[in-house]
C-alpha positions in Angstrom: 127.5 121.3 70.1 124.5 123.5 70.9 122.2 121.4 68.8 122.4 118.6 71.3 122.3 121.0 74.2 118.6 121.5 73.9 117.6 117.9 73.3 116.3 117.3 76.9 114.2 120.5 76.7 111.9 118.6 74.3 110.6 116.8 77.4 108.9 120.0 78.7 105.9 119.9 76.3 105.1 116.4 77.6 104.4 118.0 81.0 102.0 120.6 79.7 98.9 118.2 79.9 99.4 118.2 83.7 98.8 121.9 83.7 95.4 121.7 81.9 93.3 121.1 85.1 94.8 124.2 86.6 94.4 126.7 83.8 93.2 129.5 86.0 96.1 129.2 88.3 98.5 129.0 85.4 97.0 132.1 83.8 97.2 133.9 87.1 100.8 133.0 87.5 101.6 134.3 84.0 99.7 137.5 84.7 101.7 138.1 87.9 104.8 137.4 85.9 103.8 140.1 83.4 103.2 142.6 86.2 106.6 141.7 87.7 108.2 142.6 84.3 106.5 146.0 84.4 107.6 146.6 87.9 111.1 145.5 87.1 111.3 147.9 84.2 110.1 150.7 86.4 112.2 149.8 89.4 115.3 151.9 88.7 113.5 155.1 87.5 112.7 156.6 91.0 116.5 156.6 91.7 117.2 158.1 88.3 114.6 160.7 88.9 116.1 161.6 92.2 119.6 161.9 90.8 118.7 163.9 87.7 115.7 165.9 88.8 116.1 166.3 92.5 119.9 166.4 93.1 120.7 167.4 89.5 119.5 170.3 87.3 117.4 168.4 84.8 113.9 169.5 84.5 111.2 167.0 85.6 108.9 165.5 82.9 106.0 167.7 81.9 103.5 165.1 83.4 105.1 165.5 86.8 105.0 169.3 86.6 101.3 169.2 85.7 100.5 167.1 88.7 102.6 168.8 91.4 102.6 172.3 90.0 105.6 174.6 90.2 109.0 172.8 90.5 109.8 172.2 94.2 112.8 170.0 95.0 111.5 168.8 98.3 108.2 167.9 96.7 110.1 166.1 94.0 112.2 164.3 96.6 109.0 163.1 98.4 107.5 161.9 95.2 110.7 159.9 94.2 110.9 158.3 97.7 107.2 157.4 97.7 107.4 156.0 94.2 110.3 153.8 95.2 108.5 152.7 98.4 105.3 151.9 96.4 107.2 149.8 93.9 108.9 147.8 96.7 105.6 147.2 98.5 103.8 146.2 95.3 106.7 144.0 94.2 106.8 142.1 97.6 103.0 141.7 97.7 103.0 140.3 94.2 105.9 138.0 95.2 103.8 136.6 98.1 100.8 136.1 95.9 102.9 134.6 93.1 104.5 132.2 95.5 101.1 131.0 96.7 99.8 130.4 93.2 103.0 128.6 92.1 103.0 126.4 95.1 99.5 125.3 94.5 100.2 124.5 90.9 103.5 122.8 91.8 101.9 120.5 94.5 98.9 119.5 92.3 101.1 118.9 89.3 103.5 116.7 91.3 100.7 114.7 92.8 99.1 114.1 89.4 102.4 113.1 87.8 103.4 110.9 90.8 99.9 109.3 90.7 100.4 108.4 87.0 103.8 106.9 87.7 102.4 104.9 90.6 99.5 103.6 88.5 101.7 102.8 85.6 104.2 100.9 87.8 101.3 98.7 89.0 100.3 97.9 85.5 103.8 96.7 84.6 104.3 92.9 84.7 105.8 90.9 87.6 108.8 90.1 85.3 109.6 93.8 85.0 109.6 94.4 88.7 111.7 91.2 89.3 114.4 92.6 87.0 114.6 96.2 88.4 116.1 97.5 91.6 113.4 98.6 94.0 115.4 101.6 95.1 115.3 102.9 91.5 111.6 102.5 91.2 111.1 104.2 94.6 113.1 107.2 93.4 111.3 107.4 90.0 107.9 107.5 91.7 108.6 109.4 94.9 111.4 111.9 94.1 111.5 112.6 90.4 108.0 114.1 90.1 109.1 116.9 92.4 111.7 117.7 89.8 109.1 118.0 87.1 107.1 120.5 89.2 110.2 122.5 89.9 111.0 122.5 86.2 107.6 123.8 85.1 107.5 126.4 87.9 111.0 127.5 86.8 109.9 128.3 83.2 107.8 131.4 83.9 110.8 133.2 85.6 112.9 132.4 82.5 110.2 133.8 80.2 109.9 136.8 82.6 113.7 137.4 82.3 113.5 137.1 78.5 110.6 139.6 78.3 112.3 141.9 80.7 115.5 141.7 78.6 113.6 142.7 75.5 111.9 145.6 77.4 115.1 146.8 78.9 116.8 146.6 75.5 114.1 148.7 73.8 114.3 151.3 76.6 118.1 151.3 76.4 118.0 151.8 72.7 116.0 155.0 73.2 118.5 156.2 75.8 121.8 155.2 74.1 121.8 152.7 71.1 125.6 152.1 71.5 125.4 151.1 75.1 122.4 148.9 74.3 124.3 147.0 71.7 127.4 146.7 74.0 125.2 145.2 76.8 124.3 142.3 74.4 127.9 141.3 73.8 127.6 138.5 76.4 124.5 136.9 74.8 126.3 134.9 72.1 128.8 133.7 74.6 126.1 132.6 77.0 124.2 130.8 74.3 127.3 128.7 73.3 128.2 128.2 77.0 124.9 126.4 77.4 126.0 124.0 74.7 129.4 123.5 76.3 127.8 122.9 79.7 125.4 120.3 78.2 128.2 118.5 76.4 130.6 118.4 79.3 128.5 118.4 82.5 125.2 116.7 81.6 126.7 113.2 81.0 128.3 113.5 84.5 124.9 114.5 85.9 123.5 111.3 84.5 126.4 109.2 85.9 126.0 110.7 89.4 122.2 110.1 89.3 122.9 106.4 88.5 125.3 106.1 91.4 122.8 107.7 93.8 120.1 105.3 92.6 122.5 102.4 93.4 123.0 103.8 96.9 119.3 104.1 97.5 118.8 100.5 96.3 121.4 99.3 98.9 119.5 101.1 101.6 116.2 99.7 100.6 117.5 96.2 100.3 119.3 96.4 103.6 116.1 97.5 105.4 114.0 94.8 103.7 116.6 92.1 104.7 117.3 93.4 108.2 116.4 90.1 109.9 118.8 88.2 107.6 121.6 90.7 108.2 121.1 90.5 111.9 120.9 86.7 111.9 124.2 86.4 110.0 125.8 89.3 111.9 126.6 91.1 108.6 125.9 94.6 109.8 129.6 95.6 109.3 129.6 94.1 105.8 126.5 95.9 104.8 127.8 99.1 106.3 131.0 98.8 104.3 129.0 98.0 101.1 126.9 101.1 101.7 129.8 103.3 102.7 131.9 102.2 99.6 129.0 102.9 97.2 128.2 106.2 99.0 131.9 107.3 98.8 131.9 106.6 95.1 128.7 108.7 94.6 130.1 111.5 96.8 133.4 111.6 95.0 131.6 111.8 91.7 129.4 114.6 93.0 132.4 116.5 94.2 134.1 116.1 90.8 131.0 117.4 89.1 130.7 120.4 91.5 134.3 121.3 90.7 133.6 121.3 87.0 130.5 123.4 87.5 132.4 125.9 89.7 135.1 126.3 87.0 132.5 126.9 84.4 130.8 129.5 86.7 134.2 131.2 87.1 134.6 131.7 83.4 131.0 132.9 83.0 131.3 135.4 85.9 134.5 136.8 84.4 132.8 137.4 81.1 129.8 139.1 82.6 132.0 141.2 84.7 133.8 142.2 81.6 130.5 143.1 80.0 129.5 145.2 83.0 132.9 147.0 82.9 132.5 147.7 79.2 129.0 149.2 79.7 130.1 151.3 82.7 133.2 152.6 80.9 131.4 153.6 77.7 128.4 154.9 79.7 130.7 157.2 81.9 132.3 158.5 78.7 128.9 159.3 77.2 128.0 161.1 80.4 131.2 163.2 80.1 130.3 163.9 76.5 126.8 165.0 77.6 125.1 162.2 75.5 123.7 160.6 78.7 122.6 161.8 82.1 123.9 160.2 85.3 120.4 159.0 86.2 120.1 157.3 82.8 123.5 155.7 83.3 122.1 154.4 86.7 119.1 153.0 84.8 121.5 151.3 82.4 123.5 149.8 85.2 120.4 148.7 87.1 119.2 146.9 83.9 122.6 145.3 83.4 122.6 144.0 87.0 119.1 142.7 86.6 120.1 140.8 83.4 123.6 139.9 84.2 122.8 138.7 87.7 121.1 135.5 86.4 123.8 135.1 83.8 126.5 135.2 86.4 124.9 132.2 88.1 124.5 130.5 84.7 126.3 127.3 86.0 123.8 126.9 88.8 120.8 128.1 86.8 121.5 125.9 83.8 122.9 123.2 86.0 119.7 123.0 88.1 117.5 123.1 84.9 119.6 120.4 83.3 119.5 118.3 86.5 115.7 118.6 86.6 115.5 117.7 82.9 117.6 114.6 83.5 115.4 113.6 86.5 112.3 114.2 84.5 113.8 112.0 81.8 114.3 109.3 84.4 110.6 109.6 85.3 109.5 109.3 81.7 111.8 106.3 81.3 109.4 104.5 83.7 106.2 105.9 82.1 107.4 105.1 78.6 107.7 101.4 79.3 104.9 99.5 77.7 103.2 97.0 80.0 103.7 93.4 79.0 100.2 92.5 80.1 97.5 94.7 78.6 93.8 94.3 77.8 93.0 93.4 74.2 90.8 96.0 72.4 87.8 93.7 72.5 88.6 92.2 75.9 85.5 90.9 77.8 84.7 91.3 81.5 84.7 88.0 83.3 81.7 87.8 85.6 81.5 85.0 88.2 82.9 82.1 86.2 82.1 78.4 86.8 85.8 77.8 87.4 86.9 75.4 84.6 90.6 75.9 83.7 92.5 74.4 80.8 96.0 74.7 79.4 96.3 74.1 75.7 99.9 73.3 74.6 101.3 76.1 76.7 105.0 76.9 76.5 106.7 79.7 78.4 110.2 81.0 79.2 111.6 83.9 81.1 113.9 86.4 79.4 117.4 84.9 79.2 116.1 81.4 80.0 114.8 78.6 77.9 111.9 76.1 78.3 110.6 77.1 81.7 107.3 75.3 80.7 107.1 73.0 77.7 103.9 72.1 75.9 101.7 71.8 78.9 98.2 70.5 78.3 95.5 69.6 80.9 91.9 70.5 81.8 90.2 70.9 85.1 86.5 70.8 85.7 84.8 73.4 88.1 85.2 72.8 91.8 87.9 70.2 91.4 91.1 70.1 93.5 94.3 70.0 91.6 97.7 69.4 93.1 100.9 70.4 91.4 104.1 68.6 92.5 107.7 68.3 91.3 111.2 69.0 92.2 112.4 72.6 93.0 112.6 74.6 89.7 110.2 72.3 87.8 108.0 75.3 86.9 105.1 74.9 89.4 104.8 78.5 90.5 105.3 79.7 87.0 102.4 77.5 85.8 99.9 79.0 88.2 101.1 82.5 87.5 99.8 82.1 84.0 96.3 81.5 85.3 96.4 85.0 87.0 98.1 86.3 83.8 101.2 87.6 85.6 102.8 86.4 82.4 101.6 85.5 78.9 102.8 82.2 77.3 104.9 82.4 74.2 102.7 79.7 72.6 99.5 77.9 73.5 96.6 79.3 75.5 95.3 79.3 79.1 91.5 79.1 79.2 89.0 80.0 81.9 85.5 78.8 81.2 86.7 78.1 77.7 87.9 81.7 77.1 91.5 82.6 76.4 92.6 84.7 79.4 94.2 87.1 76.9 90.6 87.9 75.7 89.6 88.9 79.2 90.1 92.1 81.0 93.0 91.6 83.4 91.4 93.2 86.4 88.2 91.1 86.0 90.2 87.9 85.7 92.3 88.5 88.8 89.1 89.5 90.7 88.0 85.9 90.2 91.2 84.3 91.6 92.1 84.1 95.3 95.7 83.4 96.3 97.4 82.2 99.5 101.1 82.4 99.0 104.0 80.5 100.6 105.2 83.5 102.4 102.4 85.4 104.2 102.5 89.0 103.0 100.6 91.6 105.1 100.3 95.3 105.1 101.5 97.4 108.1 98.0 98.6 109.0 95.4 97.0 111.3 94.4 93.3 111.0 90.8 94.3 110.0 92.2 96.2 107.0 94.4 93.3 106.0 91.4 90.9 105.9 89.2 93.5 104.3 91.7 93.7 101.4 90.1 90.6 100.0 86.8 92.6 99.5 87.0 96.3 100.3 83.3 96.7 100.8 83.0 93.9 103.3 81.2 94.6 106.6 82.7 93.9 110.0 80.5 90.8 110.6 81.7 89.4 107.3 85.3 90.0 108.3 84.8 88.3 111.6 83.1 85.3 109.9 86.0 85.0 107.5 88.5 85.0 110.4 86.5 82.3 112.1 86.5 80.2 109.0 90.3 80.6 108.8 90.7 79.6 112.5 92.1 83.1 113.1 89.4 84.7 115.2 90.5 83.3 118.6 94.1 84.5 118.5 93.0 87.9 117.0 90.6 88.4 120.0 93.4 87.8 122.4 95.5 90.6 121.0 95.5 93.9 122.9 93.4 95.7 120.3 91.8 92.8 118.6 91.0 93.4 115.0 92.3 96.9 115.3 95.8 95.7 116.2 98.4 97.5 114.0 100.7 94.8 112.6 103.7 96.9 111.6 106.0 96.3 108.7 105.2 92.9 107.2 103.2 91.8 110.3 106.4 91.0 112.2 104.5 91.1 115.5 102.7 87.8 114.6 104.1 84.3 114.1 104.3 82.9 110.6 101.3 80.7 111.3 99.2 83.6 112.6 100.1 85.7 109.6 99.2 82.8 107.3 95.8 82.5 108.9 95.1 86.1 108.3 96.0 85.6 104.6 93.6 82.6 104.5 90.8 84.8 106.0 91.5 87.4 103.3 91.0 84.6 100.7 87.8 83.5 102.4 86.4 87.1 102.3 87.2 87.4 98.6 85.1 84.3 97.9 86.6 83.8 94.4 85.6 80.7 92.4 89.3 79.9 91.6 91.7 79.4 94.4 95.5 79.1 94.3 97.5 77.7 97.3 101.2 78.2 96.7 102.8 75.9 99.4 100.8 77.8 102.2 102.1 75.4 105.0 105.7 74.9 104.0 107.1 77.3 106.6 105.1 76.3 109.7 105.1 73.6 112.3 103.0 70.5 112.2 100.5 71.6 114.8 99.9 74.9 113.1 99.8 73.2 109.8 96.9 71.1 111.0 94.9 74.2 111.9 95.6 75.9 108.6 94.9 72.8 106.5 91.6 72.5 108.2 90.8 76.1 107.2 92.1 75.5 103.7 89.9 72.4 103.3 86.8 74.6 104.1 88.1 77.3 101.8 88.4 74.8 98.9 84.8 73.7 99.0 83.0 74.4 95.7 86.1 76.2 94.3 88.5 75.1 91.6 91.6 74.8 93.7 95.3 74.6 92.6 97.6 73.4 95.3 101.4 73.5 95.0 102.8 71.2 97.7 106.1 69.6 98.7 104.4 67.6 101.5 102.6 65.0 99.5 100.7 63.9 102.6 98.6 67.1 102.2 97.3 66.2 98.7 96.3 62.6 99.0 92.6 63.5 98.3 93.2 65.8 95.3 91.0 65.0 92.3 94.0 65.4 90.0 97.7 65.5 90.6 100.1 67.0 88.0 103.7 66.1 88.2 106.2 68.6 86.7 109.9 68.0 86.0 112.2 70.4 84.1 109.2 72.3 82.7 107.4 69.3 81.3 104.2 67.6 82.5 105.4 64.0 82.9 102.6 62.4 85.0 99.0 63.0 85.9 96.3 61.1 87.9 95.1 60.5 91.4 97.3 59.6 94.3 96.6 55.9 93.9 97.1 56.0 90.1 100.4 57.8 90.4 101.7 55.4 93.0 100.9 52.5 90.8 102.9 54.1 87.9 106.1 53.9 89.9 107.4 57.1 88.3 108.7 60.4 89.8 105.7 60.9 92.0 106.2 57.4 93.5 109.9 58.3 94.2 109.0 61.6 95.8 106.3 59.8 97.9 108.6 57.0 99.0 111.4 59.3 100.0 109.0 61.6 102.0 107.1 58.8 103.8 110.3 57.0 104.7 111.9 60.1 106.0 108.8 61.1 108.0 108.6 57.7 109.6 112.2 57.6 110.6 112.3 61.2 111.7 109.3 60.8 113.9 110.7 57.6 115.4 114.1 59.3 116.1 112.4 62.2 117.8 110.4 60.0 120.1 113.4 57.7 121.1 115.7 60.6 121.6 113.3 62.2 124.0 112.6 59.0 125.9 116.2 58.0 126.1 117.3 61.3 127.4 114.5 61.1 130.0 115.7 57.7 131.1 119.3 58.8 131.2 118.6 61.7 133.5 117.6 59.4 136.3 120.8 57.3 136.1 123.8 59.1 134.7 122.9 62.8 134.5 122.0 64.3 131.1 124.6 62.5 128.9 122.8 61.8 125.6 122.5 58.1 125.3 121.7 58.1 121.6 125.0 59.7 120.9 126.9 56.9 122.6 125.0 54.3 120.6 125.6 56.1 117.3 129.3 56.3 118.0 129.5 52.6 118.8 127.6 51.7 115.6 129.9 54.0 113.6 133.0 52.3 115.0 131.6 48.9 114.0 130.5 49.9 110.5 133.4 52.1 109.7 132.8 54.9 107.1 130.4 53.0 105.0 127.2 54.6 106.4 126.2 58.3 106.5 125.8 60.0 109.8 122.1 60.5 109.1 121.6 56.8 108.5 123.5 56.0 111.7 121.3 58.4 113.7 118.2 56.7 112.4 119.7 53.2 113.2 120.6 54.2 116.7 117.1 55.6 117.2 115.6 52.3 116.0 117.9 50.3 118.3 116.9 52.4 121.3 113.2 52.1 120.3 113.6 48.3 120.4 115.1 48.2 123.9 113.1 51.1 125.4 110.7 48.8 127.4 113.8 47.3 129.1 114.9 50.6 130.4 111.8 51.1 132.6 112.5 51.7 136.3 110.6 48.5 137.2 112.7 46.3 134.8 115.3 44.2 136.8 117.8 44.3 133.8 117.5 48.0 133.2 121.0 48.8 134.6 122.7 46.0 132.7 121.0 47.1 129.4 121.9 50.7 130.0 125.5 49.8 130.7 125.6 47.7 127.5 124.2 50.6 125.5 127.0 52.8 126.7 129.6 50.3 125.9 131.7 50.1 122.7 129.6 47.3 121.3 126.0 47.3 122.4 125.1 44.5 120.0 127.3 42.1 122.0 124.6 42.0 124.6 122.2 39.1 123.3 119.1 40.8 124.7 119.8 44.0 122.8 120.8 42.2 119.5 117.7 40.0 119.6 115.3 43.0 120.2 117.1 44.9 117.4 116.8 42.0 115.0 113.0 41.8 115.7 112.7 45.5 115.1 114.4 45.2 111.7 112.0 42.4 110.7 109.0 44.5 111.8 110.4 47.4 109.8 110.8 45.2 106.7 107.1 44.1 107.1 106.1 47.8 107.3 108.0 48.6 104.2 106.2 45.8 102.3 102.8 47.0 103.6 103.6 50.6 102.4 104.6 49.3 99.0 108.2 50.6 99.5 109.7 47.2 98.8 108.8 43.6 98.2 109.4 40.5 100.4 112.7 39.0 99.6 112.7 35.2 99.0 114.6 33.3 101.7 118.1 32.2 100.5 118.4 28.5 99.8 121.7 26.9 100.7 
């Protein structure tokens, strides 16, 4: 049982390299510990001297007699009192100095360890971070290094106690060998108690740590998703989830504390028995004249100094084991090998021309199959490439291979003809600019967010980048301009404004390869126009990859790649893909048709409501028309189709609703009736609109002209 008790202690040597930069402080700490041992050994002797030589009849040591001359009890009393005072002052002064040295070592060690963890976490792949709770990572980086510092700082006192125990035992053997041996009766029990503690308590410590990590993850997730929680009014649900998890962790901690307390009770009882044994035999030896009262007091003082820490063995060993478990948690992170590493002979990628090629690339995430299947294509420098396809087709995964966020299972991704795995990761990513779908900003000033693209950029360069991104004007209108602090995620700005800052950051980086991952998918049409104008300038003389769902934004791409279920099924220009009548044509036809009808509906709804206000209040005219059409068609047409049809009908008769039209009242009344098409004027105008719509469909290539029926 004790063999496994010391397994975690093997982690301690792994922390020693963090002490090397602070050798002088460490040596100073050890020297002060050695002095503390000497003072601890001398501490009970002034009291023993006073009892035996001042109050008793024992002759003082010859050295004392030589110094003070003839024996004088008052002089001896003064010497004993001063000696005790000097020892206390020296001990306290050394304690202050020791605390200062240890604190410096502790803080520097923790900072170095935490820095290594932070740096290592940044080197781990995106896949790793996607699969781990953020709360756990925050704990491993921010809290656990403190435990490593506490652990190392706690080792010298243990060594100090061990050395003091040896010194006390040697002195005790000279005073009374029997009592010295009796004082060690608790040592074997303490040794095996550590093994029992580790076997019974340590697994519970690990379990409680895991529960507390889960609680932290819930807190972190809730704070990050606060807007969603508020939007869905799920505050109570999240509180119940947090409370339930917290109660589970609290109950586990209480159960653990009870076990530790029971263990402490057993240990305290045994050490009390050891003290009673030494006291009883010591008193008997005093009565037998084998030991003086002062020497017995020295014995008892030593026993108290040694047994004191033993009596708190549960808390002492428990805290050490807790720290070891937490240090193990930190090393769990640092021991993870990064998925993406530089090859031994990796080259630095200086400013590349920008050609990119995929050569039979296949990739899949852990637990999934065929995310990308045998992708092959090549892009010349400064060309604009669009990547389209249904949701889940693998578009974002494809471009993530260019930045080497992942490595393909087979095939190769080439930049300027060089496999990206033969390039240094940092130099590769320095040559790629990214504008993501969701604009991600830091909480600092705007100027720092833009400067993130190139840290050494000057203020005029930052302003020029903002102008190019159409961001300068709105930034200047902010209270503090470029020094405006954005707060968490840049929540003070609109989505479009945040995206323009991200575009400015990409302008400033000036990388030859640009990736645009649906940068306008979450913004309105007016803002989209402003951002697209900036992105067009940004794409000039750069190899650009654009992921887009709005096909209208990629008409002029040099190459369009169509992905579906991880396969590259079509490629070509906009016109070539339309002619192929494949998936791209389907996506295009659906979007164009939806955009035309949606725009038409919006216009008619607005105009019809405007006209209705002047006649019959604010009753929505289009709703009446839609209900009438629904009653006539039954349940054969969807509500969305009925809405578009009603909008088209109102568009057809809109001129007849003008205030200067003599038939406006009659037309309006017919539109509000149960059968608007019974009015010949309305039915004729609607029929003409349908013919015009069919002609438009033919012009767009959506359908062909039907041959007239022959009867």
